[in-house]
C-alpha positions in Angstrom: 68.5 114.8 115.1 69.3 112.5 111.8 69.5 114.1 108.2 68.5 111.6 105.2 70.0 112.6 101.8 69.1 110.7 99.3 69.6 111.1 95.6 67.5 109.7 93.0 68.1 109.5 89.2 65.4 109.2 87.0 64.9 108.0 83.3 64.4 111.4 81.3 61.0 110.8 80.3 59.5 109.5 83.9 60.4 112.8 86.1 57.0 114.1 85.1 55.9 111.1 86.4 57.6 111.0 89.8 56.9 114.9 90.3 53.5 114.4 89.8 53.3 111.3 92.5 55.5 113.2 94.7 52.5 116.0 94.9 50.3 113.0 96.0 52.4 111.7 98.7 54.5 114.5 100.1 52.9 115.7 103.2 51.9 112.4 104.4 56.0 111.6 104.4 57.0 114.4 106.0 54.1 114.3 108.9 55.1 110.8 109.3 55.6 110.3 113.0 59.4 111.1 114.2 60.2 113.1 111.0 60.7 116.9 111.0 60.2 118.0 107.2 61.6 116.9 104.4 63.0 118.9 101.3 62.6 117.7 97.3 66.1 119.3 95.5 66.0 119.0 91.4 69.6 119.3 89.8 69.6 122.5 87.8 72.2 121.1 85.2 70.9 117.4 85.2 66.5 117.7 86.1 65.8 114.6 85.8 68.1 114.2 89.0 66.3 114.4 92.2 67.3 114.5 95.9 65.2 114.1 98.9 66.6 115.9 102.0 64.7 114.8 105.7 65.0 115.4 109.0 64.4 112.4 111.8 64.7 112.3 115.4 67.4 109.3 115.0 67.8 106.3 113.5 65.0 104.2 114.8 62.3 106.8 113.4 63.9 106.8 110.2 64.0 102.4 110.3 60.0 103.0 111.4 59.3 104.8 108.1 61.6 102.5 105.7 59.8 99.7 107.1 55.8 101.5 106.7 53.2 100.6 104.2 53.8 104.0 103.5 57.5 103.8 101.8 56.8 100.4 100.8 53.9 102.0 97.9 56.5 105.0 97.1 59.5 102.6 96.3 57.5 99.8 94.7 55.9 103.1 92.5 59.0 105.3 91.8 61.5 102.3 91.4 60.3 101.5 87.9 61.4 105.0 86.7 64.9 105.0 88.0 67.3 105.5 85.5 70.2 104.9 87.8 71.0 103.7 91.0 69.8 105.6 94.4 72.3 106.8 96.8 71.7 107.7 100.5 73.3 108.9 103.1 72.1 109.3 106.8 74.3 112.3 108.8 74.1 113.8 111.8 72.7 117.5 111.9 74.6 120.1 113.7 73.7 123.2 113.0 70.0 124.1 111.2 68.2 127.4 110.3 70.0 128.9 113.9 69.8 125.7 116.0 72.2 124.0 117.4 72.8 120.7 118.4 75.9 119.7 120.0 74.8 116.4 121.5 74.9 114.0 118.4 76.0 110.6 119.0 
């Protein structure tokens, strides 16, 4: 399983816009084919910093989402609200919620 962690830094006056928008699309993203769920995390000391944490079957599944109309619409909406360059990491998940995934490639 692949986990994608994305750090998004927003302009401080746009964080409420982002959270409202995210509320309208979160189910569509988290139920995208071969997505095993996602989380939205907000930094306690810097509330304009948001992390998305999503689990995917594999890199192909993630790329299918990234090449989708859904992603294009999300990105084009939120990009003007950024206050910093987004950062992203794709990592193999070996253990989560009591489940062990030993055969990562």
